[in-house]
mmCIF file of the C-alpha atoms, coordinates in Angstrom:
data_MODEL
# 
_entry.id   MODEL 
# 
loop_
_atom_site.group_PDB 
_atom_site.id 
_atom_site.type_symbol 
_atom_site.label_atom_id 
_atom_site.label_alt_id 
_atom_site.label_comp_id 
_atom_site.label_asym_id 
_atom_site.label_entity_id 
_atom_site.label_seq_id 
_atom_site.pdbx_PDB_ins_code 
_atom_site.Cartn_x 
_atom_site.Cartn_y 
_atom_site.Cartn_z 
_atom_site.occupancy 
_atom_site.B_iso_or_equiv 
_atom_site.pdbx_formal_charge 
_atom_site.auth_seq_id 
_atom_site.auth_comp_id 
_atom_site.auth_asym_id 
_atom_site.auth_atom_id 
_atom_site.pdbx_PDB_model_num 
ATOM 1   C CA . MET A 1 1   ? -0.064  0.064   0.003  1.00 0.00 ? 1   MET A CA 1 
ATOM 2   C CA . ILE A 1 2   ? 1.452   3.326   -1.017 1.00 0.00 ? 2   ILE A CA 1 
ATOM 3   C CA . ASN A 1 3   ? 1.625   6.044   1.833  1.00 0.00 ? 3   ASN A CA 1 
ATOM 4   C CA . SER A 1 4   ? 0.579   3.302   4.328  1.00 0.00 ? 4   SER A CA 1 
ATOM 5   C CA . LYS A 1 5   ? 0.174   4.789   7.979  1.00 0.00 ? 5   LYS A CA 1 
ATOM 6   C CA . GLU A 1 6   ? 1.327   2.310   10.627 1.00 0.00 ? 6   GLU A CA 1 
ATOM 7   C CA . ALA A 1 7   ? 1.114   2.316   14.352 1.00 0.00 ? 7   ALA A CA 1 
ATOM 8   C CA . VAL A 1 8   ? 2.134   0.080   17.365 1.00 0.00 ? 8   VAL A CA 1 
ATOM 9   C CA . LEU A 1 9   ? -0.568  -0.935  19.746 1.00 0.00 ? 9   LEU A CA 1 
ATOM 10  C CA . ASP A 1 10  ? 0.079   -1.821  23.311 1.00 0.00 ? 10  ASP A CA 1 
ATOM 11  C CA . THR A 1 11  ? -1.757  -4.086  25.477 1.00 0.00 ? 11  THR A CA 1 
ATOM 12  C CA . SER A 1 12  ? -3.690  -1.278  27.221 1.00 0.00 ? 12  SER A CA 1 
ATOM 13  C CA . ALA A 1 13  ? -4.973  0.018   23.947 1.00 0.00 ? 13  ALA A CA 1 
ATOM 14  C CA . ILE A 1 14  ? -5.962  -3.475  22.804 1.00 0.00 ? 14  ILE A CA 1 
ATOM 15  C CA . MET A 1 15  ? -7.614  -4.308  26.146 1.00 0.00 ? 15  MET A CA 1 
ATOM 16  C CA . SER A 1 16  ? -9.554  -1.051  26.092 1.00 0.00 ? 16  SER A CA 1 
ATOM 17  C CA . LEU A 1 17  ? -10.943 -2.051  22.755 1.00 0.00 ? 17  LEU A CA 1 
ATOM 18  C CA . ILE A 1 18  ? -12.102 -5.455  23.832 1.00 0.00 ? 18  ILE A CA 1 
ATOM 19  C CA . LEU A 1 19  ? -13.192 -4.729  27.194 1.00 0.00 ? 19  LEU A CA 1 
ATOM 20  C CA . LYS A 1 20  ? -14.667 -1.242  26.587 1.00 0.00 ? 20  LYS A CA 1 
ATOM 21  C CA . TYR A 1 21  ? -12.766 1.030   29.156 1.00 0.00 ? 21  TYR A CA 1 
ATOM 22  C CA . SER A 1 22  ? -13.510 4.603   29.477 1.00 0.00 ? 22  SER A CA 1 
ATOM 23  C CA . ALA A 1 23  ? -10.838 5.347   26.756 1.00 0.00 ? 23  ALA A CA 1 
ATOM 24  C CA . THR A 1 24  ? -12.249 3.187   24.313 1.00 0.00 ? 24  THR A CA 1 
ATOM 25  C CA . ASP A 1 25  ? -13.829 5.840   22.181 1.00 0.00 ? 25  ASP A CA 1 
ATOM 26  C CA . LEU A 1 26  ? -10.817 7.930   21.977 1.00 0.00 ? 26  LEU A CA 1 
ATOM 27  C CA . ILE A 1 27  ? -8.703  4.914   20.944 1.00 0.00 ? 27  ILE A CA 1 
ATOM 28  C CA . GLU A 1 28  ? -11.246 3.899   18.242 1.00 0.00 ? 28  GLU A CA 1 
ATOM 29  C CA . ASN A 1 29  ? -11.171 7.406   16.686 1.00 0.00 ? 29  ASN A CA 1 
ATOM 30  C CA . ARG A 1 30  ? -7.317  7.458   16.631 1.00 0.00 ? 30  ARG A CA 1 
ATOM 31  C CA . LEU A 1 31  ? -7.076  4.034   15.000 1.00 0.00 ? 31  LEU A CA 1 
ATOM 32  C CA . TYR A 1 32  ? -8.970  5.014   11.933 1.00 0.00 ? 32  TYR A CA 1 
ATOM 33  C CA . LYS A 1 33  ? -6.111  7.093   10.844 1.00 0.00 ? 33  LYS A CA 1 
ATOM 34  C CA . PHE A 1 34  ? -3.842  4.067   10.428 1.00 0.00 ? 34  PHE A CA 1 
ATOM 35  C CA . ASP A 1 35  ? -3.733  1.260   7.826  1.00 0.00 ? 35  ASP A CA 1 
ATOM 36  C CA . ARG A 1 36  ? -1.638  -1.313  9.616  1.00 0.00 ? 36  ARG A CA 1 
ATOM 37  C CA . PHE A 1 37  ? -0.852  -2.246  13.192 1.00 0.00 ? 37  PHE A CA 1 
ATOM 38  C CA . HIS A 1 38  ? 2.048   -3.796  14.925 1.00 0.00 ? 38  HIS A CA 1 
ATOM 39  C CA . ILE A 1 39  ? 2.350   -5.629  18.371 1.00 0.00 ? 39  ILE A CA 1 
ATOM 40  C CA . HIS A 1 40  ? 5.044   -7.360  20.402 1.00 0.00 ? 40  HIS A CA 1 
ATOM 41  C CA . ASP A 1 41  ? 4.773   -11.076 20.859 1.00 0.00 ? 41  ASP A CA 1 
ATOM 42  C CA . LEU A 1 42  ? 4.549   -10.236 24.510 1.00 0.00 ? 42  LEU A CA 1 
ATOM 43  C CA . THR A 1 43  ? 1.106   -8.661  23.933 1.00 0.00 ? 43  THR A CA 1 
ATOM 44  C CA . TYR A 1 44  ? -0.486  -12.145 23.777 1.00 0.00 ? 44  TYR A CA 1 
ATOM 45  C CA . TYR A 1 45  ? 0.741   -12.892 27.323 1.00 0.00 ? 45  TYR A CA 1 
ATOM 46  C CA . GLU A 1 46  ? -0.072  -9.424  28.612 1.00 0.00 ? 46  GLU A CA 1 
ATOM 47  C CA . SER A 1 47  ? -3.665  -9.473  27.139 1.00 0.00 ? 47  SER A CA 1 
ATOM 48  C CA . PHE A 1 48  ? -4.459  -13.059 28.315 1.00 0.00 ? 48  PHE A CA 1 
ATOM 49  C CA . ASN A 1 49  ? -3.083  -12.093 31.804 1.00 0.00 ? 49  ASN A CA 1 
ATOM 50  C CA . THR A 1 50  ? -5.386  -9.030  31.870 1.00 0.00 ? 50  THR A CA 1 
ATOM 51  C CA . ILE A 1 51  ? -8.432  -11.321 31.215 1.00 0.00 ? 51  ILE A CA 1 
ATOM 52  C CA . TRP A 1 52  ? -7.206  -13.954 33.714 1.00 0.00 ? 52  TRP A CA 1 
ATOM 53  C CA . ARG A 1 53  ? -6.867  -11.274 36.509 1.00 0.00 ? 53  ARG A CA 1 
ATOM 54  C CA . ARG A 1 54  ? -10.565 -10.345 35.747 1.00 0.00 ? 54  ARG A CA 1 
ATOM 55  C CA . ILE A 1 55  ? -11.648 -13.869 36.162 1.00 0.00 ? 55  ILE A CA 1 
ATOM 56  C CA . LYS A 1 56  ? -9.617  -14.321 39.422 1.00 0.00 ? 56  LYS A CA 1 
ATOM 57  C CA . LYS A 1 57  ? -11.065 -11.086 40.827 1.00 0.00 ? 57  LYS A CA 1 
ATOM 58  C CA . ASP A 1 58  ? -14.612 -12.243 39.837 1.00 0.00 ? 58  ASP A CA 1 
ATOM 59  C CA . THR A 1 59  ? -15.261 -9.222  37.658 1.00 0.00 ? 59  THR A CA 1 
ATOM 60  C CA . ILE A 1 60  ? -16.074 -11.555 34.792 1.00 0.00 ? 60  ILE A CA 1 
ATOM 61  C CA . SER A 1 61  ? -17.032 -15.228 34.710 1.00 0.00 ? 61  SER A CA 1 
ATOM 62  C CA . VAL A 1 62  ? -15.023 -17.885 33.359 1.00 0.00 ? 62  VAL A CA 1 
ATOM 63  C CA . ASP A 1 63  ? -17.389 -18.346 30.432 1.00 0.00 ? 63  ASP A CA 1 
ATOM 64  C CA . ASP A 1 64  ? -17.234 -14.706 29.552 1.00 0.00 ? 64  ASP A CA 1 
ATOM 65  C CA . GLY A 1 65  ? -13.521 -14.842 29.981 1.00 0.00 ? 65  GLY A CA 1 
ATOM 66  C CA . ASN A 1 66  ? -13.159 -17.703 27.559 1.00 0.00 ? 66  ASN A CA 1 
ATOM 67  C CA . THR A 1 67  ? -15.246 -15.787 24.981 1.00 0.00 ? 67  THR A CA 1 
ATOM 68  C CA . ILE A 1 68  ? -13.104 -12.520 25.507 1.00 0.00 ? 68  ILE A CA 1 
ATOM 69  C CA . MET A 1 69  ? -9.988  -14.732 25.069 1.00 0.00 ? 69  MET A CA 1 
ATOM 70  C CA . ASP A 1 70  ? -11.159 -16.020 21.790 1.00 0.00 ? 70  ASP A CA 1 
ATOM 71  C CA . GLU A 1 71  ? -12.149 -12.343 20.739 1.00 0.00 ? 71  GLU A CA 1 
ATOM 72  C CA . THR A 1 72  ? -8.721  -11.252 21.757 1.00 0.00 ? 72  THR A CA 1 
ATOM 73  C CA . TYR A 1 73  ? -6.931  -13.980 19.910 1.00 0.00 ? 73  TYR A CA 1 
ATOM 74  C CA . SER A 1 74  ? -8.931  -13.149 16.745 1.00 0.00 ? 74  SER A CA 1 
ATOM 75  C CA . LEU A 1 75  ? -7.940  -9.487  16.964 1.00 0.00 ? 75  LEU A CA 1 
ATOM 76  C CA . LEU A 1 76  ? -4.329  -10.076 17.713 1.00 0.00 ? 76  LEU A CA 1 
ATOM 77  C CA . SER A 1 77  ? -4.015  -12.485 14.678 1.00 0.00 ? 77  SER A CA 1 
ATOM 78  C CA . LEU A 1 78  ? -4.984  -9.752  12.434 1.00 0.00 ? 78  LEU A CA 1 
ATOM 79  C CA . LEU A 1 79  ? -1.880  -7.642  13.584 1.00 0.00 ? 79  LEU A CA 1 
ATOM 80  C CA . LYS A 1 80  ? 1.844   -7.736  12.408 1.00 0.00 ? 80  LYS A CA 1 
ATOM 81  C CA . VAL A 1 81  ? 3.608   -9.466  15.422 1.00 0.00 ? 81  VAL A CA 1 
ATOM 82  C CA . HIS A 1 82  ? 7.243   -8.600  16.173 1.00 0.00 ? 82  HIS A CA 1 
ATOM 83  C CA . SER A 1 83  ? 9.226   -11.056 18.209 1.00 0.00 ? 83  SER A CA 1 
ATOM 84  C CA . PHE A 1 84  ? 11.508  -10.221 21.228 1.00 0.00 ? 84  PHE A CA 1 
ATOM 85  C CA . ASN A 1 85  ? 14.592  -11.150 19.240 1.00 0.00 ? 85  ASN A CA 1 
ATOM 86  C CA . GLU A 1 86  ? 13.715  -8.882  16.397 1.00 0.00 ? 86  GLU A CA 1 
ATOM 87  C CA . ILE A 1 87  ? 13.564  -5.861  18.390 1.00 0.00 ? 87  ILE A CA 1 
ATOM 88  C CA . LEU A 1 88  ? 15.719  -6.178  21.522 1.00 0.00 ? 88  LEU A CA 1 
ATOM 89  C CA . LYS A 1 89  ? 19.173  -4.903  20.208 1.00 0.00 ? 89  LYS A CA 1 
ATOM 90  C CA . GLY A 1 90  ? 17.564  -1.910  18.829 1.00 0.00 ? 90  GLY A CA 1 
ATOM 91  C CA . ALA A 1 91  ? 15.459  -1.158  21.815 1.00 0.00 ? 91  ALA A CA 1 
ATOM 92  C CA . CYS A 1 92  ? 18.297  -1.551  24.280 1.00 0.00 ? 92  CYS A CA 1 
ATOM 93  C CA . SER A 1 93  ? 20.328  0.961   22.133 1.00 0.00 ? 93  SER A CA 1 
ATOM 94  C CA . LEU A 1 94  ? 17.403  3.430   21.890 1.00 0.00 ? 94  LEU A CA 1 
ATOM 95  C CA . SER A 1 95  ? 16.594  3.248   25.602 1.00 0.00 ? 95  SER A CA 1 
ATOM 96  C CA . VAL A 1 96  ? 20.130  4.391   26.484 1.00 0.00 ? 96  VAL A CA 1 
ATOM 97  C CA . ASN A 1 97  ? 20.000  7.329   23.875 1.00 0.00 ? 97  ASN A CA 1 
ATOM 98  C CA . MET A 1 98  ? 16.474  8.353   24.900 1.00 0.00 ? 98  MET A CA 1 
ATOM 99  C CA . ASP A 1 99  ? 16.922  7.568   28.741 1.00 0.00 ? 99  ASP A CA 1 
ATOM 100 C CA . ILE A 1 100 ? 13.908  5.502   28.729 1.00 0.00 ? 100 ILE A CA 1 
ATOM 101 C CA . THR A 1 101 ? 13.244  1.880   29.885 1.00 0.00 ? 101 THR A CA 1 
ATOM 102 C CA . VAL A 1 102 ? 14.002  -0.883  27.334 1.00 0.00 ? 102 VAL A CA 1 
ATOM 103 C CA . TYR A 1 103 ? 10.304  -1.786  27.445 1.00 0.00 ? 103 TYR A CA 1 
ATOM 104 C CA . ASP A 1 104 ? 9.170   1.684   26.451 1.00 0.00 ? 104 ASP A CA 1 
ATOM 105 C CA . ALA A 1 105 ? 12.075  1.765   23.940 1.00 0.00 ? 105 ALA A CA 1 
ATOM 106 C CA . SER A 1 106 ? 10.759  -1.403  22.364 1.00 0.00 ? 106 SER A CA 1 
ATOM 107 C CA . TYR A 1 107 ? 7.527   0.430   21.287 1.00 0.00 ? 107 TYR A CA 1 
ATOM 108 C CA . VAL A 1 108 ? 9.366   3.273   19.801 1.00 0.00 ? 108 VAL A CA 1 
ATOM 109 C CA . PHE A 1 109 ? 11.919  1.057   18.122 1.00 0.00 ? 109 PHE A CA 1 
# 
């Protein structure tokens, strides 16, 4: 696609879209500006941990949690996934140059 606009999504944005947090409308409106989305492979673990915590805290049922996990997996499978190995070296270098954590730099990188 020519002039494709791309963005990196973090777990909080994805969970907001799926679980309908207060920021969901804002995030949805901003997403329309982009054509392609990227995530870390870690996003799968973080997303499913978020759902697991909701089940453990009894804010959602196990059945609802399983449904949400299926929806989450379907959404994540549409995104370009980047592995830890693919971004670590660049993120480490960037973190030192920008004086931010390696975790945050991995999203910038």
